[in-house]
N, C-alpha and C positions, 0 to 999 in steps of 0.2 A: 354770520360774520365770515369774512374771507379767511380761508385757511389754505395753505399750500404745503402739503406733506411731502417730505423728501427723504430719500436715503442717500447719505453722503458719508464717505470715510474721510480720513485726514487729508488725503490727496485731493479729493473733491472739494473739501472745505477751503483749500488754498485757492482753487479756481473761483469759488463763490466769494471769498474774501477779496480777491483781486477785482472781480466784477463790481462788487459793492463799493470798493475803494475808488473805482474809476468814476463813480457818480458824484459829481460836485454838489448835488442838491441834498446829499445825505450827511448826517453827523451822528456820531456815536455818543451816547450819554453814559458817562463813566463815573465811578466813585471818586470823590475828592476828599475823603475823610468821612467820619461818622455822620450820617444823614446829610452829607454834602454831595452835590453832583455838578458836573460840568459837561459841556459839549466839546467834542474834539472832532477834527476833520478826518482823522485816521487813527487806527489802532494797528499795532504790529501783527496781532493774530487774535483768534477767538480763544480767549483764555478761560472763559466761564461757560456754563451751560445755557445761560439766557443772556442774549445780547439785545440791548435797547437801541433802536435806530430812530432818529428823528428826521422826518422829511421836512427840511428847513422851509421850503416855500409854503408849507401848510400854515405857518403863522406862529405866534407866540405859544409858549408852554404854560399851562396853568400851575399856579402855586396854591395847593389845597391847604386851607387852614385846619387847625385841629378842632375848632368849633364848627360843627356842620351847619350852623345857622349863619356863618360869616359868608360874605360874598367871595367869590373866587378872585384871587389876585393873579398877576402874571409875573413870570420870571423876567426880571429886568434885562439881564444879559447872560444867556446860557453859556456863552463862551468864557466868561469870567467865573461862572459858577454860581451856585445858590445853596442856601440852607433849607432843607425840607422842613416844613412846619408840621406835616403829618405824614407818617409812614404808612405804607400799605401792609398787607399780610406778610409780604416778604421784604424785610428791611434791607436786603441786599440789592433791591431794584428800586429805581425811582418810581414815585407814585404820582399819578395824574388823575386820580378818581377812577370811576367805573370804566373809563376808556376814552382816550384822547385820539381823534381821528388823524393826527399827524404823527403818531407813534406806531412803528412796526416792531415786532419782536421776532428774533431769530432764536429758536430753540435748537441749540447746538449739541447734538448727541452722536458724535462719530463712533462711539462704542456702545455696545449693548449693555443694558442694565440687567439682562437675564442670562446672557451667554458670554463666557470668557472670550470667545473669538468672534462674537457677533457684531452687528452694526445696529445702532439705535434708530428709532424713528424720529427724525428731526422735522422742523417745520418753520414756516414763516406764518405769523399771525398778525392780523390787523382788525381793528374794530369796525373799520369801514364806515358805513352810514347807519349802523345799528341804532344810534341815538339821534339820528337826523330829524326824526319827528318832533323831538323836543329842542331843536335848534342847534344841536351839536353835529353839524354836517361836515363831511370831509371836503377839503379843498379839491377842486377839479384836477389840479396838478398832482395831488397825491393819488387820486383815483387813476390818473393816467400812468403814474409811476408804477402802481401796483399791477396794472395790466401789462406794462412793458416787462416787469420782472417775471410775471407769469409766462409771458411769451418766451423770454430768454430761457427760463427754466425748461419749458417744453422742448425747445430746440436742443438743449444740452442732454436730455434724459430719455429714458424709456419708462413708460408707465407700467407698473407691475402691481399685483395684489399684495396685501399685507401678509398673507399666508399661502402656502401651496406652491404649485408650479409657477415659474416666472411668466409664462404665457397664459396663465389661468385668469379667471374672473372672480370678483370684479377688480379690474386694474384701477387703482386709485392713488398710488404713491409714485412720485417721480424719482426714479433711481438714476443718480449721476453715474458716469462711465466706470469709475474705479470701484464703486460699490456694486454696480451691476456685475462686473467681472468677478468680484469676490463671491457674489451669490451664485454665479454660474459654477464656481469652484467649490461650492458646498458651505460657504460661510452662512451662518444663520442671520435672520433679521427679526427685529422686534416688531410685533404687530400693534403695539401701543407705546405711547411716549412714556 
């Protein structure tokens, strides 16, 4: 499954927010009450640790029934909102089954969970074509968006290891400029989310 690990502090997340907000093909799926969700074109900031992003050209969103033997229905109008029929393990997030290829998740952790002054390990997650073999294939436009987001991230960042010297190996996490500067000045970084 595609995963894009990043180190970003609050300054960096403003840049990420602005870039995502400039993409007209994206919508945020936000709470609209208990077990209710709706799509919005923009959010003011990243207020939670897990942000649900819908790549709109990917197509409709599944509405999962509480009875696993029921056929999947579809959310009629995500912009007007919908009542979830079945919640996932985290009722604070919309649930689309094992993975919907039109949904991306931003794990927003500008602060360390382990160190008072540290920076957390954030990431973008996407199911990609993990379930493509059973017919749940990603739309080509969503694949293209993921690649463009990865390229944009690579241009903005320096790739560093999770632990040790910044120029050590294996370099696997993309550090945005403000976070990288903080690391150069001795701020700690989480090695796991």
